[in-house]
C-alpha positions in Angstrom: -0.1 -0.2 0.1 2.8 2.5 1.1 4.8 1.6 -2.2 1.7 2.4 -4.3 1.1 5.5 -2.5 4.7 6.8 -3.3 4.3 5.6 -7.1 1.1 7.6 -7.3 2.8 10.7 -5.8 5.8 10.2 -7.7 3.6 10.1 -11.2 1.5 12.9 -9.7 4.2 15.4 -9.1 6.4 14.2 -12.5 5.0 17.0 -14.7 6.2 19.6 -11.8 9.7 18.4 -11.9 10.0 18.3 -15.5 8.6 21.8 -16.0 11.4 23.0 -13.3 14.1 25.2 -14.3 17.5 25.8 -13.2 17.3 29.2 -11.6 21.1 29.8 -12.4 20.1 29.1 -16.0 21.4 32.2 -18.0 17.9 32.4 -19.7 16.3 33.3 -16.2 17.9 36.5 -15.8 17.8 37.3 -19.3 15.2 39.5 -21.2 13.8 36.2 -22.8 12.5 35.2 -19.7 8.9 36.4 -20.3 7.5 34.7 -17.6 4.9 36.6 -15.3 7.5 36.4 -12.4 10.5 37.6 -14.5 10.3 40.7 -12.5 11.5 39.0 -9.4 14.9 37.8 -10.9 15.6 40.9 -13.2 15.0 44.5 -13.6 13.8 46.6 -16.5 10.8 44.1 -17.8 9.6 45.5 -20.7 7.5 42.6 -21.4 6.1 39.8 -19.6 3.4 37.2 -19.3 0.3 38.4 -17.5 -0.2 34.8 -15.8 2.2 32.1 -17.7 4.8 31.0 -15.4 7.1 28.7 -18.2 10.0 30.2 -19.7 9.9 28.1 -22.7 6.2 28.1 -23.8 6.8 31.3 -25.9 9.2 29.8 -28.4 9.1 26.1 -28.1 6.6 23.1 -28.3 7.4 19.6 -26.7 4.9 18.0 -29.5 3.8 19.5 -32.8 6.3 21.8 -33.4 6.7 23.3 -37.0 10.5 23.2 -37.5 13.6 22.7 -35.3 14.3 23.3 -32.6 11.0 22.3 -31.5 9.9 25.7 -32.7 6.5 26.9 -31.6 6.1 30.4 -32.0 4.2 31.7 -35.0 6.1 33.1 -38.0 5.5 36.6 -39.6 3.9 36.6 -43.0 5.8 40.1 -43.5 7.7 40.7 -47.1 11.1 42.3 -45.8 13.0 45.4 -47.3 16.4 43.5 -47.3 19.8 44.6 -46.7 21.9 46.1 -49.6 25.4 47.3 -50.0 27.7 48.1 -52.8 30.1 45.4 -51.6 27.6 43.0 -50.6 28.6 39.7 -53.2 25.6 37.5 -52.2 22.1 37.5 -53.3 19.5 39.1 -51.0 17.2 36.7 -49.8 14.1 36.7 -47.3 14.7 35.5 -43.8 14.7 31.9 -43.1 16.0 29.5 -40.4 17.0 31.0 -37.1 16.6 34.7 -38.5 12.9 34.2 -39.3 12.6 32.8 -35.8 13.9 35.7 -34.5 11.9 38.0 -36.4 8.7 36.2 -35.3 8.5 38.4 -32.6 11.1 41.2 -33.3 9.7 42.7 -36.4 6.6 43.7 -34.4 3.9 42.0 -36.8 3.0 39.0 -34.5 2.1 39.1 -30.9 5.0 37.8 -28.7 2.7 35.2 -27.0 1.8 34.2 -30.3 2.2 30.3 -30.2 1.0 27.5 -32.3 -1.1 26.3 -29.4 -3.1 29.8 -28.7 -2.1 33.3 -27.5 -0.3 33.9 -24.3 -1.3 37.2 -22.8 1.4 39.7 -22.2 2.0 42.9 -20.5 4.5 45.8 -20.3 5.7 49.1 -21.6 6.7 47.7 -25.2 3.6 46.0 -26.3 0.4 47.1 -27.5 -3.1 45.8 -26.9 -2.6 43.0 -29.1 0.7 42.0 -27.6 3.2 43.1 -30.4 6.0 45.2 -30.0 5.5 48.6 -30.6 7.2 50.6 -33.5 9.0 52.9 -31.2 10.4 49.9 -29.0 14.4 49.3 -29.0 13.2 45.9 -29.3 11.5 46.0 -32.3 13.6 45.5 -35.5 10.7 46.1 -37.9 10.5 44.7 -41.5 13.0 47.1 -42.9 16.3 45.1 -42.6 18.3 48.1 -44.1 17.5 51.3 -42.5 18.1 52.0 -38.9 14.9 52.8 -37.2 13.9 53.1 -33.2 16.1 50.1 -32.8 19.8 50.9 -33.2 21.0 47.5 -34.0 23.8 47.7 -36.7 22.5 46.5 -39.9 23.9 43.2 -41.5 22.9 40.7 -43.9 21.3 37.8 -43.0 20.1 34.3 -44.5 22.8 34.1 -47.1 24.8 31.1 -47.6 28.6 31.3 -47.3 30.4 29.1 -49.7 34.0 29.2 -51.0 32.7 31.1 -53.9 31.1 34.0 -51.9 34.7 33.9 -49.9 36.4 34.3 -53.2 34.4 37.3 -54.1 34.6 39.5 -51.2 38.6 39.2 -51.3 38.5 42.8 -53.3 36.5 44.3 -50.4 37.4 46.3 -47.4 35.9 43.8 -45.2 36.7 40.3 -46.8 35.7 36.8 -45.5 37.9 34.6 -44.1 38.8 31.2 -45.3 36.4 28.2 -44.4 36.6 24.5 -43.7 34.3 21.7 -42.9 34.4 20.5 -39.3 32.3 17.5 -38.4 29.9 18.2 -41.3 29.7 21.8 -40.4 30.9 24.8 -42.5 32.9 27.1 -40.3 34.7 30.5 -40.8 38.4 30.9 -39.9 39.3 33.3 -37.2 43.1 33.9 -36.8 43.3 34.7 -33.3 45.3 37.0 -31.5 47.8 34.2 -30.5 48.3 33.0 -33.7 46.2 29.9 -33.4 43.2 29.3 -35.7 39.5 29.6 -34.2 36.8 28.5 -36.5 33.1 29.8 -35.8 30.1 27.8 -36.8 27.3 29.4 -39.4 24.0 28.4 -39.0 21.1 26.6 -41.6 20.0 28.2 -44.3 17.9 26.9 -47.6 19.6 29.3 -49.8 22.5 29.0 -52.2 25.3 31.7 -53.4 24.7 33.5 -56.8 26.6 30.8 -58.6 24.2 28.2 -57.1 26.8 26.5 -54.9 26.1 25.4 -51.5 28.1 24.8 -48.5 28.4 21.1 -47.2 25.9 21.7 -44.3 23.7 24.5 -46.0 24.7 26.9 -43.6 25.1 30.8 -43.6 25.1 34.0 -42.0 22.0 34.2 -39.7 21.0 36.4 -36.8 21.8 33.1 -34.4 25.5 32.9 -36.0 26.1 35.8 -33.6 23.0 35.8 -31.1 22.4 33.1 -28.7 18.7 33.7 -27.5 19.5 31.8 -24.5 22.6 33.3 -22.9 22.7 37.0 -22.0 25.9 37.0 -20.3 27.4 39.7 -22.7 24.7 41.9 -23.5 22.1 41.8 -26.2 22.6 38.1 -26.5 25.8 37.9 -28.6 28.0 35.1 -28.2 31.2 36.8 -26.9 32.0 40.2 -25.5 31.8 43.2 -28.2 32.8 47.0 -27.6 28.9 48.3 -27.7 30.5 51.9 -27.4 30.6 52.3 -31.2 29.5 48.9 -32.6 32.1 48.8 -34.9 34.5 46.3 -35.7 36.9 48.6 -36.7 37.2 50.3 -33.6 37.1 47.3 -31.3 40.1 45.2 -33.2 40.4 41.1 -33.1 42.1 41.6 -29.2 39.0 43.8 -28.2 36.1 41.1 -28.4 36.2 41.2 -32.2 33.1 39.3 -32.6 33.0 40.4 -36.4 37.0 39.0 -37.1 35.3 35.5 -36.8 34.3 36.1 -40.3 36.0 39.2 -41.6 39.4 40.5 -41.8 40.4 44.2 -42.5 42.8 45.3 -44.9 45.4 44.9 -44.5 45.1 41.3 -43.3 45.6 40.5 -39.3 49.3 39.2 -39.3 49.1 35.5 -39.1 
């Protein structure tokens, strides 16, 4: 009888245990913790759930997800004004992959709580009555990926395939791409570290090819998620490593001062190897 009671209690509380999240996890104190209790662990909460207590539900589904990684947020149907530059050597593609996932919240066209399982009610200074980011919010990237808006995010092309052909085409640019290699099936960009040791930076999935039709071995390229990790805000702005935020410029920070840009680019003259 006692054993049966223990088993019953275990099965009853098991979902609670599974839903529990490590309070020391980087996402808990990050702006992507949109749970109703977020103000208890961080300040300046611009958006939060009215009553939802789970963090992961805003973006992920354990079942019936639309795409990897268990994606559960509704995608935007917006057509974006694309990044353009005189030195851009790749096709200008509509966002896909991780970039499309980020924009499903950050372009302001879909409610923050707009999941495939229904709408999670949210509140805060940066959302409208429908739960979408307001146009004046610094969190709103908008649908114009070329021109600066309320958000001061430095514009950069996204959803572009990075191939040997593209790298070769950029060698006449001021900010040319570094050599590449395949590591464990993943296409990576070569960074010559300050110590002289090669460091390779992984790219992210994209369905697109370069202008000559070539693809890299793993169909990867430049996405928002190449530089940003949505689950870890240790360095601010969810960047994957330290960046000089005083000017947002690689040309000022340099490869020895948190040169995130130098994972993919090298200035002229090239860094001494």
